N, C-alpha and C positions, 0 to 999 in steps of 0.2 A: 335470426336466432337458431342455434343448433342444440336441440335437446334430444338425448338418447342417441347421439351420433355413434357410429360403429368404427370410428378411427381406432386403430389398434395401438394402444400404448400400455405401458406397465410402470407407473410411477414408483412402485415398490422395488423394482429391479431385483437384485440379489440380496436385498436388505434382510437381516435377521429379524426385522420387525414385521415382515410380511405376514407370518402366521398370526401375530398378535392383532394386526389391523383387520385381517379377515375374520378372526374370532370375535372382535368387537363389533364388526359389521353384522355378523350373523346373529349375535346376541341382541343388537339393536333392532334388527328385523323381527326377531322372535318376540320382542317386547312391543312391537307396533311402531317402531321408528325406522329411520334410515341413516346410515353413516356413509359419508363421502370423503374421499381424500381431496383436499383443496389446496389452492395456492401454488407456491413455487415448485413443489414436487411434480405437480401436473404439468405446469408450464415447461419445466426442464425435460420431462418425459416426451412431450410433443416435439420439442426442439431436437432431442436425441433421436427420436424416431425418424424425423425428416432429414437429419444430417448423417445418420448411421453411426452416431457416437454412443458411448455408454453413459449411464447415470449411476450415481453411487447409492441412491436410495436413502440418503441421510435426511434428517430434519423433516420428518413426516408430520403433516398437520391433518387432522380428521375433524370434520364437523358432523354432529349428530342432530338430526331433525326429529321433532315429534315426541321427545322424551324430556322429562323433568330433570333438573340438575342432579338430584339425589340418585336417580336411576342411572344416569350416565356415570356418575362417580363410582357407583357400585360395579358397573360393567368394566370400567377401567381397572378398578381395584382388584379384580380377579387375576390380574397379570403382574401385580407387584404394588409396592407402596405408591401412594398418589400425593402429589403436591398440588394444592389449589391456588389459583390466582384470583383474588378479589371475590367478595361476597356476591356481587351481581355480574361480574365478568364471566364467571363460569368457564374457566379453562382448567383442565385437569392434566397435569404433566406426569407421565409415568417416570417415577424417580430413577435417575441415572441412565435414562434412555432418551433418544432424540425423538420423542413422540409427544405431541400435544393433542389433546382431544377437547373440543370446545362445543358450546351450543351456539346457534345463530344468535346474533345480538344486534341491538339498535344502538346508535351513537347520536348524542345530541350535543351540539356545540354549546358550552357553558362558560367559555373564557377564551382568552387569546392564546395563541401559540400551539405547540405540539401536544401539550398535556391538558388543554382546556376542554375536556369531554366528560359527559355523563354516559356511562355504558351500562346497558342492561341486557341480560339474556332474555331471549324470546323464542322458546321452543316451537312456537306455532308458525314461525316464518318459513315459507317454502324456499328451496334452494335458489330459485330464480330471483326472489326478493333479497335474500341474504347476500347474493352476489353484488348488489348495489352498494354495499359498504366497502367493497374492495377499492384499491387505488387505481389500477389499470386493468383494461380488459384482458390482457394476457395473464393476469393473476386472478381472474374471476372464473376460471374454468375448473370444473369439478369432475371427479372420476369415481365411479361405483366399483369397489373392489370385489363385489359379488358377481356382477354380470359384465363388467368392463365397459359399461356405457359412459358416455361423456355428457355432462350438462354444461352448455355453453350459451347462456342467455344473452351475452353482450357482444358476441362476435370475436372472442379472443383468438379462436383458431384462424379466422380470416386475417386478423391483424398480425399474427405470427407469420402467416404465409406471405403477407406483403411487407413484413419487417417494419411494422408501424407501432409506435408507442402511443396509446390513446387513453386518456383518463376516463374513468367510468361515468362521472357526472358531476353536478354542481357540488356535491358533498366532498369532492376531492379538495376543494379550497379550504376546508376546515382544518387541514393539517399541513403546515408549510414544510415539514420535513419531507413530504412527498416530492418536492422539487429536487432535492438531492438524491432521493431514490430514483427519480427519473433520469438524472445524469448518469448514475452508475448502471442503470438498465440499458440506456443508450450505449454506454461503453461496453458492457458485458455481452450484449446480444446483437450488436451492430444494427440498431434500430434507428429509424428517423421519427422524431416526435411529430404528431399531427399538429397542424397550425393552431387549432383551438386549444390544444394542450400547452403549447408554447405560450399562448396568450394567457391562459389560466395561471401558469407558473409565474409569468411576469406580474400578474396582479397580486401575488403573494410576497413580493419583495419586501414590503413594509413590515412583514412579520419575521423576517430572517433573524433579527436580533433576539427573538424569543427562544430560539432553539438551544437546547443544552449542548455544550461543547462536546461532550462525550458522544452524543448521537451524530453530530457533524463529523467528528473524527471517524466514526464507524462507517459512514457513507463514503467518505473520501478514501478510506482504506479499501473498501470494496471496489470502488472505481479503479484504484490502482492495481490491487492484487487479483481481481477477477476480470477486469476489463480486457477484452481482446483488442479493443481500440480505445484506450483511455483518452486519446486526444479528441475523439468525438464528444466525450463528456464535457470537455472544456468548451467546445464550440456550442454545445447545447446551452451551457450556463451563460455563455455570451449572448446567445439568441434571446434568452428570456430575461436578461438583465442581472442575473444572480452572480455574474462574474464580479460585480461591484462589491460583493461581500468579501472578496479576496483582493484588496487593492493592489497588492504586489503583482498579481497575475494580470489584472485589468490594465495596469500601466504598460504592459508589453504590447498592447494593441497600437499599431501605427508607428512603432519604433523601427526605423528603416535599417536595412542591412545591405552590404555590398552584394549586388546581384550576381557577381561572378562566383562568390563563395556561397551565397544563399539565394539561389534562384527561386526558392519556394515562397518567399514573401517576407512579411515583417516578423518580429520576434515572437509574437503570439502564435502565428501560424507555424513558425519553426518549432516552438515548444510543443505544440500539439503533435507535430510529426515525430519529434524526439520521443514523446511518450509512447506513440504507436510502435516506433522502432524498438524501444526498450521492452515493450510487451512481448516481442518476438524472442528476446534473449533473457527474459525475466528469470532471476535465480529461483531455484526450487525452495531454498531455505527461506522461512518467513521473514526473519530479521534482515537477511541480505536483500530480499525483495523490497521490503518497505523502505529501507534506507536508500537503496539505489533508485527506487521509483520516486521518492521525494526529491532526491538530488537531481534526477532528470527533470522533474517539474520545476525546480528552483534554479537550475544551472545558469540561466541567463537573467536572473532578476536584477543583476547589476547593470544591465545595458541601458535602461531608461535614463539613468543618471550619468552615463559615460559616453553615450553615442553622440558623435558630432561629424560634420562633413568637413573633411580635411584633404586638401590636395586632390579634389575631384572624386573622393571616395568616402563612403560611410565607414567610420571606424568606432570601435568601443574599447579603447585602451583601458587596461586594468579593470575590465568589468568583472573578472573572476573575484578579486578581493572586494570589489564594491558590492558584490552579491551577499556578503556575509550578514549584514544587518537586515535587509529585506527578507532573507531566508529565515532568520530567527523570528521575524514578525509574522511571516506566513505560517510557519509551523505552530506558532502560538494560537493561530486561528483554527487550524484544521487537524491538529494532533493533540493528544493529552499526555503522551509519554515524555517525561522530562529528559530522558537520555538521548532522544533522537537528534536534537539540534547539534550536539557535540560530535555526532557521527556524520550528519548530513553536511554541515557547513564546510568541513575540510575538503569534501569531495567537490563542492561548488567552487571553492577557492582554487582548486588545482585541476579542474576538469580539462584544461587544455594541455596539461603537462605531458601526457603520453605522446601526443602528436608532436609537440615542440621538442621533446627529448629524442624522438625517433629521427627528426630532421637534423638534429644536432647531436649525433652520438658521442661527440667529444665530451659531452656532459658526464658521461661515464658512471662508474660505480659510486663515487662519492655523492653525486647528485641523486642517484636512484635511492641510495640509503636515506638521504635526507627527505626525499619525497615519501618514502614508506613511513617515516616517522611522522610527517605532517598529516598523513591520512590515517593515523592510528594503526598502521601495520596492515591496512587492507587495500593493497594495490589491486587485488582482484576486483573489489567493488569499484574502484576508480576506473579501471579499464571498461567495466560494464557501462558506466555512465558516459565515458568518452566515446565508446563505440556507438551508443545510441545518439549522441550528439552529432557524430559524423554521418550516421545513417539518416538522420532526420532532415535531409536537404534534397527532397525530390525536385526535379528528375535526376539529380546526381545519384549514382548507384554505388553503394558501399557494401559489398557482399562479404569481403574478408577485411578484418581490421588489422593490418600488418603492424601498425604502431603498437597496438595492444599486445599482440603475440610476442613482439620483440621485447616489450617491457616485462611481460610475465616470464619470459625465458631468462632474461637477465636477473629478475628477482628470484627465480628458483635457484639459479646458480649462486646467489648470495644468501639463500635461505630465508628470504623475507617476503615471499609472495603473500603470506597472511600473518605477518608479524612485524614488529618494530625491530630495530637493531639492538640486541642485548649488549650492554657495556661489558668489556673484557675486565676492567678493573673495578673493584668494589671497595667500599669503606673499610672492610675487614683487611684488605691488602695494605691499606695505609697504616692501620694499626700494627700489622706485622712488621712494617718498616720502622716502627718506633714513634709514629706521630700520635699526638693526643687528639681525640675526637673534638671537632669544633667547626665553626663556619668555614674555615679554610678547606675542609674536605670537599665541599661543593665546588669550589673554584678549581682545585686540582683535578678532580674527577671530570669536570666539564671540559677542561683543556685536553685531558687524555682521550675523552670520548670524541671530541672533534678530530683529533689525530686519527682515531680509529675509523671514523667516517671517511676521512681523507686517504685511507690506505697507508698512513704513516706507521701504524702499528697493526700487526695482523694476528698476534697471539697474546695470551694472557701474560706470559713472561715479558714480552716487549712492552705491554701496557704498564706493568708494574715498574719496569725499569724506567720508563718515561715519567711515571709518577714520582719516583725517587729523584730523578733529575730535576723535576720542577720544584720539589721540596727543597733540594739543595740550593737551587737558584734563588729561592725566596728566603733562604737563611733559616729554614725550618728543620734542616737535617744536615748534620756535619758529614764530611766525606767518609770518615771512618764508621759512621753510624748507619750508612746506607745498607750495608749487608749485601747478601746475594739474593736476588728475587727468587722466590720458590719456583720449582719446576711447574710447568704449565698444568700438569695433571695432579699436582700435589694438593692435599687437603689442607685448608687453613682453618677448619672448624676447631 
């Protein structure tokens, strides 16, 4: 146990909340209590101090000991409007700020699952006992903003030093969500779970189905977007049996691959490596990151159904398209956004295209245009996924992804790096030709669009001329009615 340690950290960093936290701590002391910064902010500050990195000082949690709820609410209220959570939970949120101030509390299991708790504030609890309700020792470290001392009753500092994730005690088993939190902590901080923690998590598998999908999605999102090694999170879930909650991923275990192209092992091992490789090139944009991260996770879900031993080699023909349904099924388990599947699935179905096209450049501009359309105009996202796929095959080394650079250069030349191909001819052009709107418009425009994709037409004038030719061919437009197609830049409004 380390109480009053003089390890020098500053969980508040450059946060504009620092003066508020110090003022609350001073007021609590003057009223006969003590305020400590607790939880993730302290953990992150210790990690930052040891790694020489910076912290952002966001999401500050403060716990006040020795004072009644009304007193704590009044102290917080001096700094702005206060939102309260629960009559007995005693959490006071400074409205519009990332600051939660709470009282120490006891929790009693009263039902199954993540929400089956009775929670009561207990101002008399000392910091050392309050720490026992935390999930992991690394999250049970507290920091005094007045004197900089650390309260570490459960050895969290030591576990951070040894990069060990260890649960606090038996009460950990009362909340099955903590298993997914363990997975994302392993991924985020490159930790190894203690054997007894793995065993504890395995014992909670029976309660996995009680977890709300929105909380499951939140933990998976953190694993992907915050993980420095997301693949280690998969291995942790496998070790404790929770990989069975995602059957599509579990099915990857033991699926053989050609050792020449995949010396790293089976498809599950490969997928973990792909996630780790993806994390090194993870896009900064949130949506780009979540879509490409999920695509990296799902890219080979079609292999269990397609892998066979043919002519002395393991092959998985058409596994890209076979991955569509299992991808949608997996996303239904670990996400809540309804728009994600339509963005992720095309990347899964086409993840080999950059390499295939690069090897066969004769595919050329028409093929690249059609590929851009298939992936919703996001060839940049496709290249990210394909790059991670190629890099996730250690000991093979892929530092530069030539196929991706080539494809993006071609796409930039065509103006479709981040967009689909806009049709040159529109319905209004057919009206200008004298055609009456109707179902035939669709077939004419589709044929013109295919010609545009194939480089048969390159300007709007050529596209309209082709549309007129098709209309005459179908008997919809007499020769003398065709008129002269408008100039390319002319307005037809």
